[in-house]
C-alpha positions, 0 to 999 in steps of 0.5 A: 499499500502506498503511503499517499493512499487514503485511509481504508475508511475514505477509500471505501467512501469514495468507491462507495459513491462510485458504485451507488451513484444513480441516474435519478429521475423519479425520487427528488424531493423539493428540498432546497440545495443550500448554497454552501452545498452546491458551491462545494459541488460545483467546486468538485466540478471545477477541479476535474482533469482537463486537457492542457489544463484548459478547463473548458466548462462553464456552469449554469445554474438553473433555478427559474421555473420558467426556464425548467418549463421550456426545457421540459417542453424541449425534452417532451418534443424530442422524447416523442420523436425518440419513442418512435424509434422503437417498436413493440413491447420495446416501445411501451416500455419506454414510453412507460420509463420517466426519463427526466426530473427538470421541473421536480428537482429544485435546480437544474445545472447545465455543464457547457464547454467552451471550445475555444478556451486556450486559444487555437493550440491546446497543449495536448489538443492538437491531434485529438480535437474532442479532448475539451469534451472529455475534459468536461465530461470529467467535471460532470462525473466530479459532480456527480460523485460529490453529490452522491457523497452529499445525499444529493441526486443527480439525473443527466437529460440527454433527450434533447436538440442540443441546438434548441438547448443552446438557443434556450440558454443563450450559448454563443456559437463556441459554446456547446451544452455538454450536460443538462443536469437535474439536481435534488435530495432524493426520497431514495438511492436505488439499490440498482440503476433505474433501467436495469430494474425496469428491465431496459439493459443489464450491467455488462460483466467487466470481465468481457470488457478486458482485452490484453495489449490489442482489441479482441486479444484474451487478457493473459493475466490470471491473477488480474482476472480471479481479482476482477471475479472476486472484487465483483461479489457483493458490489451493488448496481 
């Protein structure tokens, strides 16, 4: 064990946040999030790693009911279109799913990516131009895990036209919306992801996703495979 490792209790808390994080849609409570708590979540997001220390993110904090209602209208239009892409039992299941908590949650946060931040040549981004978007997703994950540690649920609303969302929030052309998040305290955190419980998808076993040195080559590391299987026992969804 490294001398720089966290204590056993601290490590357990971190891994608990990772494994018990949920995409919340149906369990939001109306209780407000205190400013100091929301500030901690935003600061956690702002401390995400980014390519070339670009920090391409901005955070639009939305508590206006009118803006939430306008966002929900965008969602409902996009959701109706998405529902038409499925057939039979899949379509029926899709229509039963609650896929947003826009108005139910006390606060929405849109995390954006400024694709011009840092100038035309950002260290580490000249060959992988999408690295700024990937960096912004790390800010999303930081906020999500910090929220779980605070007992706050987060739901990502991705069923929305990004051009319409950008217009609603007044984004300049060089800024793109990456994640529209609903935040709030919840009645419960489900033991398993809601889509898994509903029968939409199941979690893939980690061992089926491991490759050795090249894509498609088996991982020739029996101790690691054994450790992966051992670690899976008893983990929540």
